[in-house]
BATI-839606 format. One line per 3 residues: number of its first residue (from 1); their letters; for each residue x, y, z of C-alpha. Coordinates in steps of 0.1 Angstrom, whole numbers, always signed. Example, Ala and Ser with C-alpha at 12.3 -4.5 7.8 and 13.67 -1.06 7.14 Angstrom:
1) AS) +123,-45,+78  +137,-11,+71;
//
This chain:
1) XXX) -42,+12,-325  -51,-22,-311  -39,-32,-277;
4) XXX) -19,-64,-276  -29,-90,-250  -4,-115,-237;
7) XXX) -13,-144,-215  +16,-157,-194  +22,-192,-183;
10) XXX) +11,-202,-148  +34,-200,-119  +27,-234,-102;
13) XXX) +30,-235,-65  +40,-272,-61  +49,-285,-27;
16) XXX) +87,-280,-30  +86,-253,-57  +115,-228,-59;
19) XXX) +110,-192,-68  +105,-193,-106  +100,-162,-128;
22) XXX) +68,-161,-148  +77,-164,-185  +60,-146,-214;
25) XXX) +47,-163,-245  +63,-156,-279  +65,-120,-289;
28) XXX) +39,-106,-313  +53,-81,-338  +45,-44,-333;
31) XXX) +25,-30,-361  +38,+2,-376  +38,+21,-408;
34) XXX) +69,+16,-428  +91,+47,-429  +111,+55,-461;
37) XXX) +146,+39,-461  +173,+61,-449  +151,+82,-425;
40) XXX) +156,+82,-388  +123,+62,-385  +135,+33,-407;
43) XXX) +162,+21,-384  +155,-6,-358  +146,+6,-323;
46) XXX) +174,-4,-300  +173,-2,-262  +186,+31,-247;
49) XXX) +180,+51,-215  +169,+82,-236  +155,+85,-271;
52) XXX) +144,+113,-293  +109,+113,-307  +112,+121,-344;
55) XXX) +86,+139,-365  +84,+108,-387  +77,+84,-359;
58) XXX) +43,+67,-361  +23,+63,-329  +32,+26,-328;
61) XXX) +69,+34,-332  +67,+58,-303  +52,+31,-281;
64) XXX) +79,+7,-294  +105,+32,-283  +89,+36,-249;
67) XXX) +90,-2,-245  +127,-2,-252  +137,+26,-228;
70) XXX) +159,+9,-202  +177,+21,-171  +214,+31,-170;
73) XXX) +236,+9,-148  +234,+36,-121  +196,+37,-123;
76) XXX) +193,+0,-121  +215,-2,-90  +195,+27,-75;
79) XXX) +162,+9,-80  +175,-21,-63  +182,+1,-32;
82) XXX) +145,+3,-23  +147,+25,+8  +170,+55,+14;
85) XXX) +172,+73,+47  +172,+111,+44  +190,+131,+70;
88) XXX) +179,+167,+75  +204,+182,+99  +217,+218,+99;
91) XXX) +210,+253,+111  +173,+247,+113  +179,+220,+138;
94) XXX) +192,+246,+162  +167,+274,+154  +137,+251,+156;
97) XXX) +127,+261,+120  +118,+243,+88  +131,+271,+66;
100) XXX) +161,+292,+74  +166,+328,+63  +203,+326,+54;
103) XXX) +212,+353,+79  +218,+331,+109  +250,+332,+130;
106) XXX) +272,+302,+122  +278,+298,+160  +242,+287,+164;
109) XXX) +251,+254,+149  +265,+237,+180  +257,+200,+183;
112) XXX) +270,+183,+215  +283,+155,+193  +280,+141,+158;
115) XXX) +272,+105,+164  +269,+95,+128  +276,+58,+137;
118) XXX) +244,+59,+158  +225,+74,+129  +237,+45,+106;
121) XXX) +227,+19,+132  +192,+33,+134  +189,+35,+96;
124) XXX) +202,-1,+91  +177,-13,+117  +150,+0,+93;
127) XXX) +166,-20,+64  +178,+10,+44  +205,+5,+18;
130) XXX) +214,+41,+11  +216,+73,+32  +214,+109,+21;
133) XXX) +225,+141,+39  +215,+177,+35  +250,+191,+28;
136) XXX) +233,+225,+22  +196,+234,+27  +178,+265,+13;
139) XXX) +194,+287,+40  +228,+282,+24  +245,+269,+56;
142) XXX) +271,+243,+45  +279,+212,+66  +315,+210,+55;
145) XXX) +343,+237,+55  +339,+249,+19  +366,+272,+4;
148) XXX) +339,+294,-12  +318,+307,+17  +322,+316,+54;
151) XXX) +286,+305,+61  +296,+269,+70  +306,+247,+99;
154) XXX) +341,+262,+97  +329,+291,+119  +308,+268,+142;
157) XXX) +320,+256,+176  +345,+229,+170  +343,+233,+132;
160) XXX) +327,+198,+127  +329,+184,+92  +295,+168,+92;
163) XXX) +297,+156,+56  +330,+138,+63  +317,+121,+95;
166) XXX) +285,+111,+77  +302,+96,+46  +328,+77,+68;
169) XXX) +301,+62,+90  +279,+53,+61  +307,+34,+43;
172) XXX) +317,+17,+75  +281,+5,+78  +281,-7,+42;
175) XXX) +256,+19,+30  +256,+39,-3  +257,+76,+0;
178) XXX) +237,+105,-14  +241,+143,-8  +216,+171,-11;
181) XXX) +231,+205,-22  +202,+229,-25  +203,+251,-56;
184) XXX) +185,+279,-39  +205,+298,-13  +192,+324,+11;
187) XXX) +226,+332,+24  +236,+344,-11  +208,+368,-17;
190) XXX) +222,+403,-26  +223,+425,+5  +207,+456,-9;
193) XXX) +178,+436,-24  +173,+417,+8  +171,+449,+29;
196) XXX) +144,+463,+5  +126,+430,+5  +124,+430,+43;
199) XXX) +110,+465,+42  +83,+453,+18  +75,+424,+41;
202) XXX) +70,+448,+70  +46,+468,+49  +28,+436,+39;
205) XXX) +24,+426,+75  +12,+460,+85  -15,+457,+58;
208) XXX) -27,+425,+73  -17,+404,+43  -6,+368,+48;
211) XXX) +31,+360,+47  +48,+330,+32  +72,+308,+53;
214) XXX) +103,+324,+38  +89,+359,+44  +81,+351,+80;
217) XXX) +116,+338,+86  +132,+368,+69  +111,+391,+90;
220) XXX) +122,+374,+122  +158,+380,+112  +152,+413,+94;
223) XXX) +180,+433,+109  +207,+408,+98  +221,+407,+63;
226) XXX) +225,+375,+44  +256,+357,+55  +271,+351,+20;
229) XXX) +285,+372,-8  +253,+382,-26  +258,+359,-56;
232) XXX) +223,+345,-60  +204,+363,-88  +228,+393,-87;
235) XXX) +228,+398,-125  +265,+391,-128  +278,+385,-163;
238) XXX) +284,+350,-178  +321,+347,-185  +346,+319,-189;
241) XXX) +356,+304,-156  +377,+274,-144  +364,+248,-120;
244) XXX) +378,+244,-95  +384,+280,-90  +416,+280,-69;
247) XXX) +416,+303,-38  +447,+318,-21  +467,+290,-5;
250) XXX) +445,+263,-21  +458,+229,-10  +447,+214,-44;
253) XXX) +469,+236,-66  +496,+210,-72  +471,+182,-79;
256) XXX) +454,+205,-104  +486,+215,-121  +498,+179,-126;
259) XXX) +464,+167,-137  +456,+145,-107  +425,+166,-103;
262) XXX) +405,+174,-134  +395,+209,-144  +365,+222,-163;
265) XXX) +361,+253,-185  +326,+267,-182  +307,+298,-190;
268) XXX) +290,+309,-158  +278,+338,-137  +289,+343,-101;
271) XXX) +263,+319,-85  +266,+291,-110  +304,+293,-105;
274) XXX) +299,+291,-67  +275,+261,-71  +298,+243,-95;
277) XXX) +328,+247,-72  +308,+232,-43  +297,+203,-64;
280) XXX) +333,+198,-73  +343,+198,-36  +317,+172,-27;
283) XXX) +325,+148,-55  +363,+150,-53  +366,+151,-15;
286) XXX) +337,+129,-3  +329,+106,-33  +318,+82,-45;
289) XXX) +283,+97,-44  +255,+74,-55  +228,+101,-56;
292) XXX) +229,+139,-59  +196,+155,-48  +186,+187,-64;
295) XXX) +152,+204,-60  +135,+232,-78  +127,+255,-49;
298) XXX) +127,+291,-60  +111,+309,-31  +120,+345,-40;
301) XXX) +109,+346,-76  +76,+362,-67  +94,+389,-48;
304) XXX) +115,+400,-78  +147,+379,-77  +156,+346,-92;
307) XXX) +187,+327,-104  +188,+312,-138  +207,+279,-135;
310) XXX) +228,+265,-164  +220,+230,-152  +235,+213,-183;
313) XXX) +270,+224,-170  +261,+209,-136  +250,+176,-152;
316) XXX) +280,+174,-175  +305,+179,-147  +288,+154,-125;
319) XXX) +287,+129,-153  +325,+134,-159  +333,+131,-122;
322) XXX) +310,+102,-114  +293,+85,-144  +270,+63,-123;
325) XXX) +256,+89,-99  +219,+93,-103  +207,+129,-101;
328) XXX) +173,+137,-86  +155,+157,-113  +185,+152,-136;
331) XXX) +188,+135,-170  +185,+97,-168  +182,+102,-131;
334) XXX) +153,+99,-107  +122,+121,-102  +99,+134,-75;
337) XXX) +69,+112,-71  +47,+144,-69  +39,+146,-31;
340) XXX) +57,+146,+2  +35,+119,+16  +57,+89,+5;
343) XXX) +29,+76,-17  +33,+66,-53  +6,+64,-80;
346) XXX) -14,+32,-86  +0,+35,-121  +36,+45,-118;
349) XXX) +57,+46,-150  +95,+47,-150  +94,+57,-186;
352) XXX) +83,+93,-190  +78,+117,-219  +95,+151,-221;
355) XXX) +90,+183,-241  +125,+196,-236  +159,+178,-236;
358) XXX) +163,+164,-200  +199,+176,-200  +188,+212,-201;
361) XXX) +164,+216,-172  +155,+203,-137  +127,+178,-143;
364) XXX) +112,+189,-177  +81,+167,-178  +56,+182,-202;
367) XXX) +29,+180,-174  +33,+188,-138  +49,+161,-117;
370) XXX) +19,+160,-94  -4,+149,-123  -20,+115,-118;
373) XXX) -9,+103,-152  +26,+110,-164  +34,+80,-186;
376) XXX) +3,+65,-203  +1,+60,-241  -19,+92,-243;
379) XXX) +10,+111,-226  +36,+94,-248  +17,+104,-280;
382) XXX) +11,+140,-271  +23,+162,-300  +45,+182,-276;
385) XXX) +67,+152,-267  +102,+153,-281  +121,+129,-258;
388) XXX) +116,+97,-238  +138,+86,-209  +140,+62,-180;
391) XXX) +130,+83,-150  +118,+63,-120  +100,+78,-90;
394) XXX) +113,+86,-56  +87,+90,-28  +99,+113,-1;
397) XXX) +83,+116,+33  +95,+124,+69  +91,+102,+99;
400) XXX) +80,+133,+117  +56,+161,+107  +87,+183,+100;
403) XXX) +118,+176,+80  +141,+189,+108  +139,+176,+143;
406) XXX) +116,+195,+167  +113,+182,+203  +75,+186,+204;
409) XXX) +69,+162,+174  +64,+125,+174  +75,+99,+148;
412) XXX) +51,+78,+127  +42,+44,+140  +57,+11,+125;
415) XXX) +22,+4,+110  +22,+37,+93  +57,+31,+79;
418) XXX) +47,-4,+66  +18,+12,+48  +41,+38,+32;
421) XXX) +65,+10,+22  +38,-9,+4  +25,+23,-13;
424) XXX) +60,+34,-25  +83,+4,-29  +52,-16,-36;
427) XXX) +42,+7,-64  +75,+9,-85  +91,+37,-65;
430) XXX) +119,+41,-40  +110,+52,-5  +131,+82,+7;
433) XXX) +124,+83,+45  +136,+113,+64  +148,+107,+100;
436) XXX) +164,+139,+114  +189,+139,+143  +183,+162,+173;
439) XXX) +204,+190,+187  +225,+165,+206  +236,+149,+173;
442) XXX) +217,+117,+178  +185,+101,+164  +158,+103,+190;
445) XXX) +150,+71,+209  +114,+72,+198  +125,+73,+161;
448) XXX) +149,+45,+167  +122,+23,+182  +98,+30,+152;
451) XXX) +126,+23,+127  +136,-9,+144  +100,-22,+145;
454) XXX) +94,-12,+109  +125,-30,+97  +116,-61,+116;
457) XXX) +81,-61,+101  +95,-57,+66  +118,-86,+71;
460) XXX) +91,-107,+87  +66,-101,+59  +87,-97,+28;
463) XXX) +119,-115,+38  +107,-149,+26  +81,-164,+3;
466) XXX) +54,-184,+21  +62,-213,-2  +95,-217,+16;
469) XXX) +77,-226,+48  +62,-259,+38  +41,-278,+13;
472) XXX) +10,-265,-5  -16,-252,+0  -2,-217,+9;
475) XXX) -19,-189,+28  -11,-153,+18  -25,-118,+17;
478) XXX) +3,-100,-2  +15,-107,-38  +47,-92,-51;
481) XXX) +50,-91,-89  +81,-79,-107  +93,-70,-142;
484) XXX) +129,-76,-151  +135,-39,-157  +168,-45,-175;
487) XXX) +145,-50,-205  +124,-19,-196  +89,-14,-182;
490) XXX) +62,-28,-205  +32,-41,-186  +1,-19,-188;
493) XXX) -25,-42,-172  -23,-76,-154  -43,-99,-132;
496) XXX) -34,-125,-106  -54,-157,-103  -53,-184,-76;
499) XXX) -64,-220,-77  -86,-224,-47  -105,-256,-40;
502) XXX) -97,-269,-75  -109,-238,-95  -92,-207,-107;
505) XXX) -103,-174,-91  -92,-138,-99  -79,-124,-67;
508) XXX) -61,-92,-77  -54,-70,-106  -33,-39,-114;
511) XXX) -19,-17,-141  +19,-11,-140  +44,-34,-124;
514) XXX) +80,-21,-129  +106,-30,-103  +81,-43,-78;
517) XXX) +43,-42,-74  +28,-53,-41  -9,-62,-42;
520) XXX) -27,-63,-8  -56,-86,-4  -85,-77,+19;
523) XXX) -85,-112,+34  -59,-140,+33  -63,-166,+5;
526) XXX) -53,-203,+7  -44,-217,-27  -23,-245,-43;
529) XXX) -13,-225,-74  -11,-189,-86  -8,-175,-121;
532) XXX) -2,-140,-135  -18,-129,-167  -5,-99,-186;
535) XXX) -36,-84,-202  -20,-53,-219  +16,-47,-227;
538) XXX) +37,-24,-249  +58,-53,-261  +67,-88,-249;
541) XXX) +69,-85,-211  +98,-98,-191  +87,-107,-156;
544) XXX) +108,-116,-126  +99,-137,-96  +64,-135,-83;
547) XXX) +64,-140,-45  +37,-146,-19  +36,-131,+16;
550) XXX) +15,-131,+48  +12,-99,+68  -3,-114,+99;
553) XX) +16,-137,+122  +4,-173,+118;
//
């Protein structure tokens, strides 16, 4: 199967030139074997966010399908919000832990204040466009007064509705909102199982065997039972249920009866019902929600207990309540970049192959998400692949060593944050930067200073194109190349050339582009013109503006 090479027209950098997108040459037809008329493989390939790989699809047709996978409106908007601030705040903030046991006393959560407006000022100083709160972490402690558990802020001093304060402050600041509702839940572990597990951990410790982080935390709180109702992995039957499940004195009863609030009939066990009810609360009480964050943590499976999630029902309900919400690890949503270092791959595809239907599992890539290659032609053409979808990367990292605030830790420097920005946003990913508030309910002054300097540096370097600062020649050491991802992601290899002293020189090259690709030069270049050549592409590429930047102060 021959690779198709396209050479793109030069982007001239004339003295008063405006930002002009690089245009592709005429499209070359994709070669493919002709499928018999009337088969699924004889119809034209039309753009879609998800496609099925048919048994009759030729290799070229599979590549053509990949070239025509495009983002949903929600995904497109999400990718334009390049930096999201993550807010880990909860029980762990007050126990000085990274992982809670789920047995903690609700009264331990006692912030002096919830200064969510200060959080948003700090985040906006960094240039973020979306914020995301841990409404529930793995310990199961809920940051709003849920009707379905006592393990929430309802029993904390002052009963602060942190989710409400957060969403209100974010909207006032003009920021989009995401919420993280952990699927795993230590507070809902069955009590009898938990007591036996703690006994086994004590035996393990006595034998000198190493303990995992969840085991160490459970051992510290070993005499306390989980704070919930034992719904996680309890083996309860799957039966027909109604969401929302109204509770005695439920203030939503009239709205449900008259149809102002929707209802959903599901088949679920105890825990899935609990989880669906909490999703329903979040979306109907605090929405709109632009991103729902779900992870696949399953810390107790090796100890004999796990919860099988019926995630399709979760996804279906979220889709019905909020069609443009992107779900982390959900269908036509966004995916984990594969590390917690905030660094994307040099070759980062937003189009990914899947073995199973993305609507039926969390993630569902055919290879582990930490693999260096998740979207090449070789991966697309693997015989196990049955689906293709638009599934862009989100690169998560914390400004501090931990995800929750710990007084003895220090934030990353502005220079480190700029480096992460260029290796995430600059590699076709979104940067999810965690900045945790402290026990006083404020972002630490050191974090604020780092965020402010980082945001200032991003605006100074990437806020304008050097061509806007005067006539040619132009000096730059950063090149930002873009695809118009409304048409998909197609470029597999490209090069950048600059006209220096009257002759063209190749100054940089890369593989994928996607939403944005930032190429850093070892030393600044002074040139009168720059051009981008697409050397390999899955179909006719659609490039956006190419911009030039200087990282050092002139």
